[in-house]
C-alpha positions as CSV (number, residue, x, y, z in Angstrom):
1,M,-21.6,24.5,13.1
2,T,-18.6,23.3,15.2
3,Y,-20.4,23.3,18.2
4,L,-23.3,21.4,16.9
5,L,-21.1,18.7,15.5
6,I,-19.6,18.3,19.0
7,K,-22.8,18.1,20.5
8,S,-24.2,15.4,18.2
9,L,-20.8,13.3,19.0
10,H,-21.3,13.7,22.4
11,L,-24.9,12.4,22.2
12,L,-23.8,9.5,19.8
13,F,-21.4,8.1,22.5
14,V,-23.5,8.8,25.1
15,I,-26.4,6.7,24.0
16,A,-23.4,4.1,23.0
17,W,-22.1,4.0,26.6
18,M,-25.9,4.2,28.0
19,A,-26.4,1.1,25.7
20,A,-23.5,-0.9,27.8
21,V,-25.3,0.6,31.3
22,F,-28.5,-0.8,30.3
23,Y,-27.1,-4.2,29.3
24,L,-24.4,-5.2,31.5
25,P,-26.9,-5.8,34.7
26,R,-28.7,-7.9,32.5
27,I,-25.7,-10.1,31.9
28,L,-25.4,-10.0,35.7
29,V,-28.8,-11.3,35.6
30,N,-28.5,-13.9,33.3
31,L,-25.1,-15.2,35.0
32,A,-26.8,-15.3,38.6
33,E,-29.4,-17.6,36.5
34,A,-26.9,-19.9,35.0
35,T,-25.4,-21.4,38.3
36,G,-24.5,-25.2,37.2
37,E,-24.0,-24.1,33.5
38,P,-20.2,-23.5,32.9
39,A,-20.4,-23.3,29.5
40,V,-22.9,-20.6,29.5
41,Q,-21.0,-19.1,32.3
42,A,-18.1,-18.4,30.2
43,R,-19.8,-17.3,27.4
44,L,-21.8,-14.9,29.6
45,Q,-18.5,-13.4,31.3
46,L,-16.9,-13.1,27.8
47,M,-19.8,-11.1,26.4
48,G,-19.5,-9.1,29.7
49,R,-15.9,-8.1,29.6
50,R,-16.0,-7.0,26.3
51,L,-19.1,-4.7,27.0
52,Y,-17.7,-3.5,29.9
53,K,-14.6,-2.3,28.0
54,F,-16.6,-1.2,25.3
55,G,-18.7,0.7,27.9
56,H,-15.5,2.5,29.0
57,N,-14.3,3.3,25.8
58,M,-17.6,5.1,24.9
59,F,-17.8,6.8,27.9
60,G,-14.3,8.1,27.6
61,I,-14.8,9.9,24.2
62,A,-18.1,11.0,25.5
63,F,-16.6,12.6,28.2
64,V,-14.2,14.3,26.0
65,F,-16.6,16.0,23.7
66,G,-18.9,16.6,26.9
67,L,-15.7,18.7,28.5
68,A,-15.5,20.6,24.8
69,L,-19.1,21.6,25.3
70,W,-18.8,22.8,28.7
71,Q,-15.5,24.1,28.8
72,G,-14.3,24.9,25.1
73,W,-15.4,28.4,24.8
74,R,-12.2,28.6,27.1
75,V,-10.2,27.3,24.4
76,F,-12.0,28.5,21.5
77,P,-13.9,31.4,22.0
78,T,-15.0,32.3,18.7
79,A,-16.1,28.7,17.6
80,L,-17.6,27.4,21.1
81,P,-20.7,29.3,22.9
82,H,-20.2,29.5,26.4
83,V,-23.6,27.2,27.2
84,T,-23.7,27.1,30.9
85,A,-22.7,30.4,31.9
86,G,-25.0,31.5,35.2
87,T,-26.8,28.0,35.0
88,H,-26.6,25.3,37.8
89,W,-28.4,22.4,35.8
90,I,-25.1,21.3,34.5
91,D,-24.0,20.8,38.2
92,A,-27.1,18.6,38.7
93,K,-26.6,16.9,35.5
94,L,-22.7,15.9,36.1
95,T,-23.9,14.5,39.7
96,L,-26.3,12.4,38.1
97,V,-23.5,11.5,35.3
98,A,-21.2,10.6,38.2
99,L,-23.9,8.1,39.5
100,L,-24.6,6.5,36.4
101,L,-20.4,5.7,36.2
102,A,-20.2,4.7,39.7
103,Y,-23.3,2.1,38.9
104,F,-21.4,1.2,35.7
105,V,-18.1,0.8,37.4
106,W,-20.0,-1.1,40.2
107,A,-21.6,-3.5,37.7
108,G,-18.3,-4.3,36.3
109,R,-17.2,-5.3,39.9
110,L,-20.1,-7.8,40.1
111,L,-18.6,-9.2,36.9
112,K,-15.1,-9.4,37.8
113,R,-16.4,-11.0,41.0
114,S,-17.9,-13.5,38.8
115,I,-15.2,-14.1,37.0
116,N,-13.1,-15.1,39.9
117,G,-15.7,-17.6,41.4
118,G,-17.4,-15.2,43.6
119,T,-21.0,-15.1,44.3
120,L,-23.4,-12.4,42.5
121,P,-26.5,-11.2,44.6
122,A,-29.8,-12.9,43.6
123,A,-31.1,-12.6,40.4
124,R,-34.5,-11.1,41.5
125,A,-32.1,-8.1,43.4
126,L,-30.5,-7.8,40.2
127,R,-33.5,-7.2,38.2
128,W,-34.6,-4.4,40.8
129,I,-31.0,-3.0,40.6
130,N,-31.1,-2.7,36.7
131,E,-33.9,-0.2,37.0
132,L,-31.8,2.2,38.4
133,P,-29.8,3.7,35.3
134,V,-33.7,4.4,33.9
135,L,-34.2,7.1,36.5
136,L,-31.0,8.5,36.5
137,L,-30.9,8.8,32.7
138,L,-34.5,9.8,33.1
139,G,-33.0,13.2,35.5
140,V,-30.4,13.9,33.0
141,I,-32.5,14.1,29.9
142,Y,-35.0,16.4,32.0
143,L,-32.0,18.3,33.2
144,V,-30.4,19.0,29.8
145,I,-34.0,19.8,27.9
146,A,-35.6,21.8,30.6
147,K,-32.9,23.6,32.2
148,P,-34.6,24.4,35.4
149,F,-32.1,26.1,37.4
């Protein structure tokens, strides 16, 4: 029961974080297209700052629950199983999650650059870059479900 509760909470906060990962680059696209419209830019920058903070909070909570799933058996051996014993899919999953986190931080830095008056990449380039987390998430989902190695 404890394991399933922790796993459910981990998944809930991962979904919330991924919403921020997907939406923050879209705000950047809108910012890139809103040149010459200071009121629109100010509103988008405010939305971006709030979303970035929300995303960091959701990642932190998801990380704590994920860590409990991954290593919790060491602290609570009777309540939490050792789910990754002898498998290496978790290493690949964590690598993809690290790439998703790096992408999210990069998008946050672009937002900060915009807030400080810097320029953003072209809206078209941002649209293409916006597709990257979908592919990374697909890899994470496959690894978690299939556990191929």
